[in-house]
PQR file with spaces between the fields and no chain letter, atoms N, CA, C, O and H, PARSE charges and radii, in Angstrom:
ATOM       1  N    MET     1       0.843   -1.170    0.000 -0.4000 1.5000
ATOM       2  CA   MET     1       0.000    0.000    0.000 -0.0000 2.0000
ATOM       3  C    MET     1       0.893    1.239    0.000  0.5500 1.7000
ATOM       4  O    MET     1       1.809    1.355    0.814 -0.5500 1.4000
ATOM       5  N    ALA     2       0.623    2.143   -0.900 -0.4000 1.5000
ATOM       6  CA   ALA     2       1.392    3.389   -0.992 -0.0000 2.0000
ATOM       7  C    ALA     2       0.538    4.544   -0.504  0.5500 1.7000
ATOM       8  O    ALA     2      -0.615    4.693   -0.910 -0.5500 1.4000
ATOM       9  H    ALA     2      -0.121    2.049   -1.562  0.4000 1.0000
ATOM      10  N    ASP     3       1.105    5.349    0.360 -0.4000 1.5000
ATOM      11  CA   ASP     3       0.433    6.564    0.816 -0.0000 2.0000
ATOM      12  C    ASP     3       1.219    7.741    0.280  0.5500 1.7000
ATOM      13  O    ASP     3       2.446    7.769    0.375 -0.5500 1.4000
ATOM      14  H    ASP     3       2.041    5.227    0.690  0.4000 1.0000
ATOM      15  N    ILE     4       0.523    8.710   -0.281 -0.4000 1.5000
ATOM      16  CA   ILE     4       1.176    9.873   -0.847 -0.0000 2.0000
ATOM      17  C    ILE     4       0.550   11.143   -0.304  0.5500 1.7000
ATOM      18  O    ILE     4      -0.615   11.161    0.094 -0.5500 1.4000
ATOM      19  H    ILE     4      -0.474    8.687   -0.358  0.4000 1.0000
ATOM      20  N    THR     5       1.346   12.206   -0.295 -0.4000 1.5000
ATOM      21  CA   THR     5       0.862   13.505    0.161 -0.0000 2.0000
ATOM      22  C    THR     5       1.199   14.563   -0.877  0.5500 1.7000
ATOM      23  O    THR     5       2.361   14.738   -1.243 -0.5500 1.4000
ATOM      24  H    THR     5       2.292   12.191   -0.619  0.4000 1.0000
ATOM      25  N    TYR     6       0.189   15.257   -1.342 -0.4000 1.5000
ATOM      26  CA   TYR     6       0.360   16.422   -2.204 -0.0000 2.0000
ATOM      27  C    TYR     6       0.440   17.630   -1.276  0.5500 1.7000
ATOM      28  O    TYR     6      -0.422   17.805   -0.415 -0.5500 1.4000
ATOM      29  H    TYR     6      -0.755   15.114   -1.045  0.4000 1.0000
ATOM      30  N    GLN     7       1.462   18.461   -1.441 -0.4000 1.5000
ATOM      31  CA   GLN     7       1.583   19.684   -0.657 -0.0000 2.0000
ATOM      32  C    GLN     7       1.367   20.886   -1.568  0.5500 1.7000
ATOM      33  O    GLN     7       1.841   20.903   -2.704 -0.5500 1.4000
ATOM      34  H    GLN     7       2.163   18.319   -2.140  0.4000 1.0000
ATOM      35  N    VAL     8       0.659   21.879   -1.076 -0.4000 1.5000
ATOM      36  CA   VAL     8       0.505   23.138   -1.803 -0.0000 2.0000
ATOM      37  C    VAL     8       1.482   24.118   -1.165  0.5500 1.7000
ATOM      38  O    VAL     8       1.433   24.379    0.037 -0.5500 1.4000
ATOM      39  H    VAL     8       0.273   21.865   -0.153  0.4000 1.0000
ATOM      40  N    VAL     9       2.383   24.661   -2.009 -0.4000 1.5000
ATOM      41  CA   VAL     9       3.477   25.494   -1.512 -0.0000 2.0000
ATOM      42  C    VAL     9       3.633   26.742   -2.377  0.5500 1.7000
ATOM      43  O    VAL     9       3.272   26.728   -3.554 -0.5500 1.4000
ATOM      44  H    VAL     9       2.423   24.449   -2.985  0.4000 1.0000
ATOM      45  N    PRO    10       4.173   27.830   -1.799 -0.5600 1.5000
ATOM      46  CA   PRO    10       4.482   29.007   -2.610  0.2800 2.0000
ATOM      47  C    PRO    10       5.550   28.647   -3.651  0.5500 1.7000
ATOM      48  O    PRO    10       6.487   27.906   -3.351 -0.5500 1.4000
ATOM      49  N    HIS    11       5.404   29.179   -4.886 -0.4000 1.5000
ATOM      50  CA   HIS    11       6.355   28.852   -5.948 -0.0000 2.0000
ATOM      51  C    HIS    11       6.290   29.907   -7.042  0.5500 1.7000
ATOM      52  O    HIS    11       5.211   30.197   -7.557 -0.5500 1.4000
ATOM      53  H    HIS    11       4.643   29.781   -5.129  0.4000 1.0000
ATOM      54  N    ASP    12       7.429   30.484   -7.401 -0.4000 1.5000
ATOM      55  CA   ASP    12       7.532   31.453   -8.503 -0.0000 2.0000
ATOM      56  C    ASP    12       6.441   32.525   -8.478  0.5500 1.7000
ATOM      57  O    ASP    12       5.723   32.702   -9.463 -0.5500 1.4000
ATOM      58  H    ASP    12       8.306   30.249   -6.983  0.4000 1.0000
ATOM      59  N    ASN    13       6.315   33.227   -7.378 -0.4000 1.5000
ATOM      60  CA   ASN    13       5.327   34.308   -7.216 -0.0000 2.0000
ATOM      61  C    ASN    13       3.889   33.820   -7.328  0.5500 1.7000
ATOM      62  O    ASN    13       3.003   34.593   -7.693 -0.5500 1.4000
ATOM      63  H    ASN    13       6.897   33.083   -6.578  0.4000 1.0000
ATOM      64  N    GLY    14       3.651   32.579   -7.027 -0.4000 1.5000
ATOM      65  CA   GLY    14       2.313   32.001   -7.038 -0.0000 2.0000
ATOM      66  C    GLY    14       2.300   30.770   -6.155  0.5500 1.7000
ATOM      67  O    GLY    14       2.963   30.726   -5.119 -0.5500 1.4000
ATOM      68  H    GLY    14       4.370   31.951   -6.731  0.4000 1.0000
ATOM      69  N    TRP    15       1.544   29.775   -6.573 -0.4000 1.5000
ATOM      70  CA   TRP    15       1.385   28.544   -5.794 -0.0000 2.0000
ATOM      71  C    TRP    15       1.505   27.333   -6.707  0.5500 1.7000
ATOM      72  O    TRP    15       1.146   27.389   -7.883 -0.5500 1.4000
ATOM      73  H    TRP    15       1.006   29.811   -7.415  0.4000 1.0000
ATOM      74  N    ALA    16       2.011   26.246   -6.156 -0.4000 1.5000
ATOM      75  CA   ALA    16       2.123   24.989   -6.898 -0.0000 2.0000
ATOM      76  C    ALA    16       1.766   23.857   -5.951  0.5500 1.7000
ATOM      77  O    ALA    16       1.757   24.032   -4.733 -0.5500 1.4000
ATOM      78  H    ALA    16       2.302   26.200   -5.200  0.4000 1.0000
ATOM      79  N    TYR    17       1.471   22.693   -6.521 -0.4000 1.5000
ATOM      80  CA   TYR    17       1.376   21.514   -5.669 -0.0000 2.0000
ATOM      81  C    TYR    17       2.624   20.685   -5.882  0.5500 1.7000
ATOM      82  O    TYR    17       3.220   20.686   -6.959 -0.5500 1.4000
ATOM      83  H    TYR    17       1.478   22.551   -7.511  0.4000 1.0000
ATOM      84  N    LYS    18       3.003   19.981   -4.839 -0.4000 1.5000
ATOM      85  CA   LYS    18       4.261   19.259   -4.831 -0.0000 2.0000
ATOM      86  C    LYS    18       3.993   17.818   -4.429  0.5500 1.7000
ATOM      87  O    LYS    18       3.257   17.556   -3.478 -0.5500 1.4000
ATOM      88  H    LYS    18       2.519   19.980   -3.964  0.4000 1.0000
ATOM      89  N    LEU    19       4.585   16.898   -5.148 -0.4000 1.5000
ATOM      90  CA   LEU    19       4.518   15.476   -4.810 -0.0000 2.0000
ATOM      91  C    LEU    19       5.953   14.996   -4.758  0.5500 1.7000
ATOM      92  O    LEU    19       6.632   14.930   -5.782 -0.5500 1.4000
ATOM      93  H    LEU    19       5.183   17.110   -5.921  0.4000 1.0000
ATOM      94  N    GLY    20       6.415   14.660   -3.560 -0.4000 1.5000
ATOM      95  CA   GLY    20       7.835   14.340   -3.400 -0.0000 2.0000
ATOM      96  C    GLY    20       8.645   15.594   -3.665  0.5500 1.7000
ATOM      97  O    GLY    20       8.400   16.640   -3.063 -0.5500 1.4000
ATOM      98  H    GLY    20       5.863   14.714   -2.728  0.4000 1.0000
ATOM      99  N    ASP    21       9.614   15.486   -4.571 -0.4000 1.5000
ATOM     100  CA   ASP    21      10.440   16.644   -4.930 -0.0000 2.0000
ATOM     101  C    ASP    21       9.980   17.319   -6.215  0.5500 1.7000
ATOM     102  O    ASP    21      10.641   18.238   -6.698 -0.5500 1.4000
ATOM     103  H    ASP    21       9.813   14.637   -5.060  0.4000 1.0000
ATOM     104  N    THR    22       8.856   16.877   -6.776 -0.4000 1.5000
ATOM     105  CA   THR    22       8.380   17.381   -8.058 -0.0000 2.0000
ATOM     106  C    THR    22       7.288   18.429   -7.862  0.5500 1.7000
ATOM     107  O    THR    22       6.306   18.192   -7.159 -0.5500 1.4000
ATOM     108  H    THR    22       8.319   16.130   -6.384  0.4000 1.0000
ATOM     109  N    LEU    23       7.472   19.589   -8.489 -0.4000 1.5000
ATOM     110  CA   LEU    23       6.502   20.687   -8.416 -0.0000 2.0000
ATOM     111  C    LEU    23       5.671   20.750   -9.689  0.5500 1.7000
ATOM     112  O    LEU    23       6.156   20.465  -10.784 -0.5500 1.4000
ATOM     113  H    LEU    23       8.270   19.782   -9.059  0.4000 1.0000
ATOM     114  N    SER    24       4.423   21.127   -9.521 -0.4000 1.5000
ATOM     115  CA   SER    24       3.552   21.374  -10.670 -0.0000 2.0000
ATOM     116  C    SER    24       3.903   22.722  -11.276  0.5500 1.7000
ATOM     117  O    SER    24       4.828   23.401  -10.830 -0.5500 1.4000
ATOM     118  H    SER    24       4.029   21.358   -8.631  0.4000 1.0000
ATOM     119  N    GLU    25       3.159   23.091  -12.288 -0.4000 1.5000
ATOM     120  CA   GLU    25       3.277   24.446  -12.801 -0.0000 2.0000
ATOM     121  C    GLU    25       2.774   25.417  -11.743  0.5500 1.7000
ATOM     122  O    GLU    25       2.156   25.008  -10.760 -0.5500 1.4000
ATOM     123  H    GLU    25       2.407   22.540  -12.650  0.4000 1.0000
ATOM     124  N    THR    26       3.037   26.692  -11.944 -0.4000 1.5000
ATOM     125  CA   THR    26       2.633   27.719  -10.983 -0.0000 2.0000
ATOM     126  C    THR    26       1.210   28.180  -11.267  0.5500 1.7000
ATOM     127  O    THR    26       0.835   28.397  -12.419 -0.5500 1.4000
ATOM     128  H    THR    26       3.538   27.024  -12.742  0.4000 1.0000
ATOM     129  N    TYR    27       0.422   28.327  -10.206 -0.4000 1.5000
ATOM     130  CA   TYR    27      -0.952   28.826  -10.292 -0.0000 2.0000
ATOM     131  C    TYR    27      -1.043   30.146   -9.535  0.5500 1.7000
ATOM     132  O    TYR    27      -0.267   30.392   -8.612 -0.5500 1.4000
ATOM     133  H    TYR    27       0.727   28.151   -9.270  0.4000 1.0000
ATOM     134  N    ALA    28      -1.972   30.973   -9.917 -0.4000 1.5000
ATOM     135  CA   ALA    28      -2.090   32.321   -9.341 -0.0000 2.0000
ATOM     136  C    ALA    28      -2.489   32.295   -7.867  0.5500 1.7000
ATOM     137  O    ALA    28      -2.052   33.149   -7.095 -0.5500 1.4000
ATOM     138  H    ALA    28      -2.602   30.773  -10.667  0.4000 1.0000
ATOM     139  N    THR    29      -3.308   31.334   -7.472 -0.4000 1.5000
ATOM     140  CA   THR    29      -3.797   31.299   -6.091 -0.0000 2.0000
ATOM     141  C    THR    29      -3.597   29.917   -5.486  0.5500 1.7000
ATOM     142  O    THR    29      -3.470   28.918   -6.193 -0.5500 1.4000
ATOM     143  H    THR    29      -3.663   30.640   -8.099  0.4000 1.0000
ATOM     144  N    ALA    30      -3.572   29.888   -4.161 -0.4000 1.5000
ATOM     145  CA   ALA    30      -3.491   28.607   -3.451 -0.0000 2.0000
ATOM     146  C    ALA    30      -4.732   27.770   -3.738  0.5500 1.7000
ATOM     147  O    ALA    30      -4.639   26.550   -3.876 -0.5500 1.4000
ATOM     148  H    ALA    30      -3.676   30.700   -3.586  0.4000 1.0000
ATOM     149  N    ASP    31      -5.895   28.418   -3.830 -0.4000 1.5000
ATOM     150  CA   ASP    31      -7.132   27.678   -4.108 -0.0000 2.0000
ATOM     151  C    ASP    31      -7.071   26.965   -5.453  0.5500 1.7000
ATOM     152  O    ASP    31      -7.556   25.841   -5.581 -0.5500 1.4000
ATOM     153  H    ASP    31      -5.970   29.409   -3.719  0.4000 1.0000
ATOM     154  N    GLU    32      -6.477   27.612   -6.460 -0.4000 1.5000
ATOM     155  CA   GLU    32      -6.347   26.973   -7.772 -0.0000 2.0000
ATOM     156  C    GLU    32      -5.379   25.791   -7.694  0.5500 1.7000
ATOM     157  O    GLU    32      -5.632   24.746   -8.293 -0.5500 1.4000
ATOM     158  H    GLU    32      -6.084   28.525   -6.356  0.4000 1.0000
ATOM     159  N    ALA    33      -4.277   25.948   -6.964 -0.4000 1.5000
ATOM     160  CA   ALA    33      -3.328   24.847   -6.800 -0.0000 2.0000
ATOM     161  C    ALA    33      -3.971   23.681   -6.053  0.5500 1.7000
ATOM     162  O    ALA    33      -3.715   22.523   -6.383 -0.5500 1.4000
ATOM     163  H    ALA    33      -4.072   26.797   -6.478  0.4000 1.0000
ATOM     164  N    ILE    34      -4.802   23.970   -5.053 -0.4000 1.5000
ATOM     165  CA   ILE    34      -5.521   22.927   -4.319 -0.0000 2.0000
ATOM     166  C    ILE    34      -6.450   22.172   -5.262  0.5500 1.7000
ATOM     167  O    ILE    34      -6.486   20.941   -5.249 -0.5500 1.4000
ATOM     168  H    ILE    34      -5.010   24.911   -4.784  0.4000 1.0000
ATOM     169  N    ALA    35      -7.198   22.905   -6.076 -0.4000 1.5000
ATOM     170  CA   ALA    35      -8.122   22.261   -7.022 -0.0000 2.0000
ATOM     171  C    ALA    35      -7.366   21.372   -8.009  0.5500 1.7000
ATOM     172  O    ALA    35      -7.820   20.273   -8.326 -0.5500 1.4000
ATOM     173  H    ALA    35      -7.169   23.904   -6.086  0.4000 1.0000
ATOM     174  N    ARG    36      -6.223   21.841   -8.493 -0.4000 1.5000
ATOM     175  CA   ARG    36      -5.432   21.053   -9.447 -0.0000 2.0000
ATOM     176  C    ARG    36      -4.825   19.824   -8.775  0.5500 1.7000
ATOM     177  O    ARG    36      -4.731   18.766   -9.396 -0.5500 1.4000
ATOM     178  H    ARG    36      -5.854   22.734   -8.236  0.4000 1.0000
ATOM     179  N    ALA    37      -4.412   19.951   -7.512 -0.4000 1.5000
ATOM     180  CA   ALA    37      -3.877   18.802   -6.784 -0.0000 2.0000
ATOM     181  C    ALA    37      -4.968   17.751   -6.577  0.5500 1.7000
ATOM     182  O    ALA    37      -4.707   16.554   -6.690 -0.5500 1.4000
ATOM     183  H    ALA    37      -4.488   20.811   -7.007  0.4000 1.0000
ATOM     184  N    LYS    38      -6.174   18.194   -6.276 -0.4000 1.5000
ATOM     185  CA   LYS    38      -7.294   17.258   -6.126 -0.0000 2.0000
ATOM     186  C    LYS    38      -7.561   16.529   -7.437  0.5500 1.7000
ATOM     187  O    LYS    38      -7.834   15.328   -7.437 -0.5500 1.4000
ATOM     188  H    LYS    38      -6.386   19.167   -6.185  0.4000 1.0000
ATOM     189  N    ASP    39      -7.484   17.245   -8.546 -0.4000 1.5000
ATOM     190  CA   ASP    39      -7.691   16.631   -9.851 -0.0000 2.0000
ATOM     191  C    ASP    39      -6.598   15.602  -10.139  0.5500 1.7000
ATOM     192  O    ASP    39      -6.885   14.498  -10.603 -0.5500 1.4000
ATOM     193  H    ASP    39      -7.263   18.220   -8.545  0.4000 1.0000
ATOM     194  N    ALA    40      -5.353   15.965   -9.865 -0.4000 1.5000
ATOM     195  CA   ALA    40      -4.243   15.031  -10.094 -0.0000 2.0000
ATOM     196  C    ALA    40      -4.403   13.781   -9.227  0.5500 1.7000
ATOM     197  O    ALA    40      -4.179   12.667   -9.700 -0.5500 1.4000
ATOM     198  H    ALA    40      -5.119   16.862   -9.488  0.4000 1.0000
ATOM     199  N    ALA    41      -4.785   13.957   -7.973 -0.4000 1.5000
ATOM     200  CA   ALA    41      -4.958   12.810   -7.076 -0.0000 2.0000
ATOM     201  C    ALA    41      -6.077   11.906   -7.541  0.5500 1.7000
ATOM     202  O    ALA    41      -5.991   10.688   -7.389 -0.5500 1.4000
ATOM     203  H    ALA    41      -4.967   14.862   -7.588  0.4000 1.0000
ATOM     204  N    SER    42      -7.135   12.485   -8.110 -0.4000 1.5000
ATOM     205  CA   SER    42      -8.267   11.663   -8.554 -0.0000 2.0000
ATOM     206  C    SER    42      -7.874   10.731   -9.686  0.5500 1.7000
ATOM     207  O    SER    42      -8.531    9.715   -9.914 -0.5500 1.4000
ATOM     208  H    SER    42      -7.205   13.475   -8.233  0.4000 1.0000
ATOM     209  N    ARG    43      -6.794   11.075  -10.405 -0.4000 1.5000
ATOM     210  CA   ARG    43      -6.316   10.240  -11.500 -0.0000 2.0000
ATOM     211  C    ARG    43      -5.136    9.368  -11.101  0.5500 1.7000
ATOM     212  O    ARG    43      -4.689    8.536  -11.890 -0.5500 1.4000
ATOM     213  H    ARG    43      -6.261   11.901  -10.219  0.4000 1.0000
ATOM     214  N    GLN    44      -4.626    9.547   -9.890 -0.4000 1.5000
ATOM     215  CA   GLN    44      -3.467    8.798   -9.404 -0.0000 2.0000
ATOM     216  C    GLN    44      -3.879    7.378   -9.060  0.5500 1.7000
ATOM     217  O    GLN    44      -4.812    7.173   -8.283 -0.5500 1.4000
ATOM     218  H    GLN    44      -4.990   10.224   -9.249  0.4000 1.0000
ATOM     219  N    LYS    45      -3.194    6.397   -9.629 -0.4000 1.5000
ATOM     220  CA   LYS    45      -3.468    5.003   -9.333 -0.0000 2.0000
ATOM     221  C    LYS    45      -2.466    4.527   -8.286  0.5500 1.7000
ATOM     222  O    LYS    45      -1.281    4.369   -8.579 -0.5500 1.4000
ATOM     223  H    LYS    45      -2.436    6.564  -10.260  0.4000 1.0000
ATOM     224  N    ILE    46      -2.946    4.299   -7.064 -0.4000 1.5000
ATOM     225  CA   ILE    46      -2.057    3.853   -5.993 -0.0000 2.0000
ATOM     226  C    ILE    46      -2.608    2.619   -5.285  0.5500 1.7000
ATOM     227  O    ILE    46      -2.324    2.398   -4.108 -0.5500 1.4000
ATOM     228  H    ILE    46      -3.909    4.427   -6.826  0.4000 1.0000
ATOM     229  N    GLY    47      -3.383    1.830   -5.987 -0.4000 1.5000
ATOM     230  CA   GLY    47      -3.926    0.616   -5.382 -0.0000 2.0000
ATOM     231  C    GLY    47      -4.831    0.931   -4.216  0.5500 1.7000
ATOM     232  O    GLY    47      -5.765    1.723   -4.336 -0.5500 1.4000
ATOM     233  H    GLY    47      -3.614    2.009   -6.943  0.4000 1.0000
ATOM     234  N    ASP    48      -4.550    0.304   -3.080 -0.4000 1.5000
ATOM     235  CA   ASP    48      -5.370    0.529   -1.888 -0.0000 2.0000
ATOM     236  C    ASP    48      -4.854    1.665   -1.023  0.5500 1.7000
ATOM     237  O    ASP    48      -5.359    1.881    0.079 -0.5500 1.4000
ATOM     238  H    ASP    48      -3.791   -0.340   -2.982  0.4000 1.0000
ATOM     239  N    GLY    49      -3.853    2.394   -1.506 -0.4000 1.5000
ATOM     240  CA   GLY    49      -3.267    3.469   -0.718 -0.0000 2.0000
ATOM     241  C    GLY    49      -4.165    4.690   -0.639  0.5500 1.7000
ATOM     242  O    GLY    49      -5.209    4.769   -1.285 -0.5500 1.4000
ATOM     243  H    GLY    49      -3.443    2.218   -2.401  0.4000 1.0000
ATOM     244  N    ASP    50      -3.734    5.618    0.156 -0.4000 1.5000
ATOM     245  CA   ASP    50      -4.477    6.852    0.353 -0.0000 2.0000
ATOM     246  C    ASP    50      -3.624    8.039   -0.055  0.5500 1.7000
ATOM     247  O    ASP    50      -2.398    7.947   -0.107 -0.5500 1.4000
ATOM     248  H    ASP    50      -2.885    5.555    0.681  0.4000 1.0000
ATOM     249  N    ALA    51      -4.272    9.138   -0.341 -0.4000 1.5000
ATOM     250  CA   ALA    51      -3.576   10.379   -0.655 -0.0000 2.0000
ATOM     251  C    ALA    51      -4.091   11.472    0.270  0.5500 1.7000
ATOM     252  O    ALA    51      -5.275   11.511    0.603 -0.5500 1.4000
ATOM     253  H    ALA    51      -5.269    9.212   -0.299  0.4000 1.0000
ATOM     254  N    LEU    52      -3.205   12.341    0.672 -0.4000 1.5000
ATOM     255  CA   LEU    52      -3.544   13.492    1.491 -0.0000 2.0000
ATOM     256  C    LEU    52      -3.160   14.754    0.744  0.5500 1.7000
ATOM     257  O    LEU    52      -2.235   14.756   -0.069 -0.5500 1.4000
ATOM     258  H    LEU    52      -2.243   12.309    0.401  0.4000 1.0000
ATOM     259  N    LEU    53      -3.874   15.820    1.028 -0.4000 1.5000
ATOM     260  CA   LEU    53      -3.526   17.149    0.548 -0.0000 2.0000
ATOM     261  C    LEU    53      -3.151   17.968    1.775  0.5500 1.7000
ATOM     262  O    LEU    53      -3.929   18.065    2.725 -0.5500 1.4000
ATOM     263  H    LEU    53      -4.625   15.819    1.689  0.4000 1.0000
ATOM     264  N    ALA    54      -1.959   18.558    1.754 -0.4000 1.5000
ATOM     265  CA   ALA    54      -1.510   19.431    2.836 -0.0000 2.0000
ATOM     266  C    ALA    54      -1.380   20.833    2.262  0.5500 1.7000
ATOM     267  O    ALA    54      -0.724   21.034    1.240 -0.5500 1.4000
ATOM     268  H    ALA    54      -1.328   18.479    0.983  0.4000 1.0000
ATOM     269  N    TYR    55      -2.005   21.798    2.919 -0.4000 1.5000
ATOM     270  CA   TYR    55      -1.950   23.173    2.427 -0.0000 2.0000
ATOM     271  C    TYR    55      -1.920   24.142    3.601  0.5500 1.7000
ATOM     272  O    TYR    55      -2.393   23.817    4.690 -0.5500 1.4000
ATOM     273  H    TYR    55      -2.538   21.634    3.749  0.4000 1.0000
ATOM     274  N    PRO    56      -1.361   25.343    3.381 -0.5600 1.5000
ATOM     275  CA   PRO    56      -1.275   26.315    4.465  0.2800 2.0000
ATOM     276  C    PRO    56      -2.667   26.721    4.946  0.5500 1.7000
ATOM     277  O    PRO    56      -3.554   27.018    4.145 -0.5500 1.4000
ATOM     278  N    SER    57      -2.838   26.728    6.249 -0.4000 1.5000
ATOM     279  CA   SER    57      -4.122   27.152    6.819 -0.0000 2.0000
ATOM     280  C    SER    57      -4.029   28.623    7.211  0.5500 1.7000
ATOM     281  O    SER    57      -2.933   29.161    7.364 -0.5500 1.4000
ATOM     282  H    SER    57      -2.117   26.487    6.899  0.4000 1.0000
ATOM     283  N    PRO    58      -5.180   29.269    7.373 -0.5600 1.5000
ATOM     284  CA   PRO    58      -5.182   30.702    7.716  0.2800 2.0000
ATOM     285  C    PRO    58      -4.448   31.028    9.017  0.5500 1.7000
ATOM     286  O    PRO    58      -3.975   32.150    9.195 -0.5500 1.4000
ATOM     287  N    ASP    59      -4.349   30.049    9.933 -0.4000 1.5000
ATOM     288  CA   ASP    59      -3.676   30.308   11.206 -0.0000 2.0000
ATOM     289  C    ASP    59      -2.158   30.164   11.123  0.5500 1.7000
ATOM     290  O    ASP    59      -1.463   30.302   12.130 -0.5500 1.4000
ATOM     291  H    ASP    59      -4.733   29.137    9.789  0.4000 1.0000
ATOM     292  N    GLY    60      -1.641   29.886    9.914 -0.4000 1.5000
ATOM     293  CA   GLY    60      -0.202   29.779    9.735 -0.0000 2.0000
ATOM     294  C    GLY    60       0.332   28.363    9.833  0.5500 1.7000
ATOM     295  O    GLY    60       1.516   28.133    9.586 -0.5500 1.4000
ATOM     296  H    GLY    60      -2.206   29.774    9.097  0.4000 1.0000
ATOM     297  N    GLY    61      -0.511   27.416   10.187 -0.4000 1.5000
ATOM     298  CA   GLY    61      -0.101   26.012   10.250 -0.0000 2.0000
ATOM     299  C    GLY    61      -0.451   25.287    8.961  0.5500 1.7000
ATOM     300  O    GLY    61      -0.532   25.896    7.894 -0.5500 1.4000
ATOM     301  H    GLY    61      -1.472   27.603   10.387  0.4000 1.0000
ATOM     302  N    TRP    62      -0.652   24.005    9.069 -0.4000 1.5000
ATOM     303  CA   TRP    62      -1.025   23.174    7.910 -0.0000 2.0000
ATOM     304  C    TRP    62      -2.403   22.580    8.113  0.5500 1.7000
ATOM     305  O    TRP    62      -2.762   22.186    9.223 -0.5500 1.4000
ATOM     306  H    TRP    62      -0.585   23.511    9.936  0.4000 1.0000
ATOM     307  N    ALA    63      -3.165   22.516    7.052 -0.4000 1.5000
ATOM     308  CA   ALA    63      -4.454   21.826    7.038 -0.0000 2.0000
ATOM     309  C    ALA    63      -4.286   20.580    6.168  0.5500 1.7000
ATOM     310  O    ALA    63      -3.522   20.586    5.203 -0.5500 1.4000
ATOM     311  H    ALA    63      -2.873   22.836    6.151  0.4000 1.0000
ATOM     312  N    PHE    64      -5.002   19.516    6.517 -0.4000 1.5000
ATOM     313  CA   PHE    64      -4.902   18.260    5.783 -0.0000 2.0000
ATOM     314  C    PHE    64      -6.282   17.808    5.340  0.5500 1.7000
ATOM     315  O    PHE    64      -7.267   17.973    6.060 -0.5500 1.4000
ATOM     316  H    PHE    64      -5.623   19.511    7.301  0.4000 1.0000
ATOM     317  N    GLN    65      -6.340   17.238    4.151 -0.4000 1.5000
ATOM     318  CA   GLN    65      -7.604   16.743    3.613 -0.0000 2.0000
ATOM     319  C    GLN    65      -7.328   15.429    2.889  0.5500 1.7000
ATOM     320  O    GLN    65      -6.397   15.345    2.088 -0.5500 1.4000
ATOM     321  H    GLN    65      -5.540   17.104    3.566  0.4000 1.0000
ATOM     322  N    GLU    66      -8.135   14.404    3.166 -0.4000 1.5000
ATOM     323  CA   GLU    66      -8.010   13.148    2.441 -0.0000 2.0000
ATOM     324  C    GLU    66      -8.521   13.343    1.025  0.5500 1.7000
ATOM     325  O    GLU    66      -9.501   14.055    0.805 -0.5500 1.4000
ATOM     326  H    GLU    66      -8.891   14.473    3.817  0.4000 1.0000
ATOM     327  N    LEU    67      -7.857   12.710    0.062 -0.4000 1.5000
ATOM     328  CA   LEU    67      -8.224   12.845   -1.341 -0.0000 2.0000
ATOM     329  C    LEU    67      -8.657   11.505   -1.908  0.5500 1.7000
ATOM     330  O    LEU    67      -8.128   10.459   -1.533 -0.5500 1.4000
ATOM     331  H    LEU    67      -7.061   12.131    0.241  0.4000 1.0000
ATOM     332  N    GLU    68      -9.615   11.545   -2.805 -0.4000 1.5000
ATOM     333  CA   GLU    68     -10.037   10.352   -3.525 -0.0000 2.0000
ATOM     334  C    GLU    68      -9.009   10.016   -4.594  0.5500 1.7000
ATOM     335  O    GLU    68      -8.553   10.898   -5.321 -0.5500 1.4000
ATOM     336  H    GLU    68     -10.045   12.395   -3.110  0.4000 1.0000
ATOM     337  N    THR    69      -8.644    8.740   -4.692 -0.4000 1.5000
ATOM     338  CA   THR    69      -7.730    8.282   -5.731 -0.0000 2.0000
ATOM     339  C    THR    69      -8.403    7.194   -6.543  0.5500 1.7000
ATOM     340  O    THR    69      -9.446    6.665   -6.157 -0.5500 1.4000
ATOM     341  H    THR    69      -9.014    8.023   -4.101  0.4000 1.0000
ATOM     342  N    ASP    70      -7.800    6.869   -7.660 -0.4000 1.5000
ATOM     343  CA   ASP    70      -8.319    5.819   -8.538 -0.0000 2.0000
ATOM     344  C    ASP    70      -7.834    4.470   -7.999  0.5500 1.7000
ATOM     345  O    ASP    70      -6.657    4.135   -8.137 -0.5500 1.4000
ATOM     346  H    ASP    70      -6.953    7.298   -7.974  0.4000 1.0000
ATOM     347  N    LYS    71      -8.722    3.704   -7.393 -0.4000 1.5000
ATOM     348  CA   LYS    71      -8.347    2.429   -6.802 -0.0000 2.0000
ATOM     349  C    LYS    71      -8.635    1.246   -7.721  0.5500 1.7000
ATOM     350  O    LYS    71      -8.624    0.097   -7.280 -0.5500 1.4000
ATOM     351  H    LYS    71      -9.678    3.976   -7.281  0.4000 1.0000
ATOM     352  N    SER    72      -8.893    1.527   -9.000 -0.4000 1.5000
ATOM     353  CA   SER    72      -9.126    0.450   -9.946 -0.0000 2.0000
ATOM     354  C    SER    72      -7.819   -0.291  -10.221  0.5500 1.7000
ATOM     355  O    SER    72      -6.735    0.246   -9.989 -0.5500 1.4000
ATOM     356  H    SER    72      -8.902    2.461   -9.358  0.4000 1.0000
ATOM     357  N    SER    73      -7.922   -1.481  -10.698 -0.4000 1.5000
ATOM     358  CA   SER    73      -6.715   -2.267  -10.949 -0.0000 2.0000
ATOM     359  C    SER    73      -6.155   -2.030  -12.352  0.5500 1.7000
ATOM     360  O    SER    73      -5.108   -2.576  -12.700 -0.5500 1.4000
ATOM     361  H    SER    73      -8.802   -1.917  -10.886  0.4000 1.0000
ATOM     362  N    GLY    74      -6.847   -1.218  -13.161 -0.4000 1.5000
ATOM     363  CA   GLY    74      -6.370   -0.949  -14.515 -0.0000 2.0000
ATOM     364  C    GLY    74      -5.131   -0.097  -14.513  0.5500 1.7000
ATOM     365  O    GLY    74      -4.834    0.582  -13.531 -0.5500 1.4000
ATOM     366  H    GLY    74      -7.697   -0.775  -12.879  0.4000 1.0000
ATOM     367  N    ARG    75      -4.408   -0.130  -15.607 -0.4000 1.5000
ATOM     368  CA   ARG    75      -3.206    0.685  -15.744 -0.0000 2.0000
ATOM     369  C    ARG    75      -3.526    1.900  -16.596  0.5500 1.7000
ATOM     370  O    ARG    75      -4.495    1.913  -17.355 -0.5500 1.4000
ATOM     371  H    ARG    75      -4.649   -0.682  -16.406  0.4000 1.0000
ATOM     372  N    LEU    76      -2.696    2.914  -16.454 -0.4000 1.5000
ATOM     373  CA   LEU    76      -2.870    4.118  -17.264 -0.0000 2.0000
ATOM     374  C    LEU    76      -2.641    3.846  -18.714  0.5500 1.7000
ATOM     375  O    LEU    76      -2.747    4.755  -19.537 -0.5500 1.4000
ATOM     376  H    LEU    76      -1.909    2.904  -15.837  0.4000 1.0000
């Protein structure tokens, strides 16, 4: 079982989502990066694993949200 975490981080005067050491393209707002990370996770095939989204919360800490992933046995 693989568990993955998408992080939304500041990047190039905007926001990106990050998986491991890989950054997405830059988005104008954190909300847009969150939406794109959710979309990417929905297409991620990780078997029975889970995905989390970590993003900056208004209080300066981190907020976490479980994400739906593709748990089908088919390959891309």
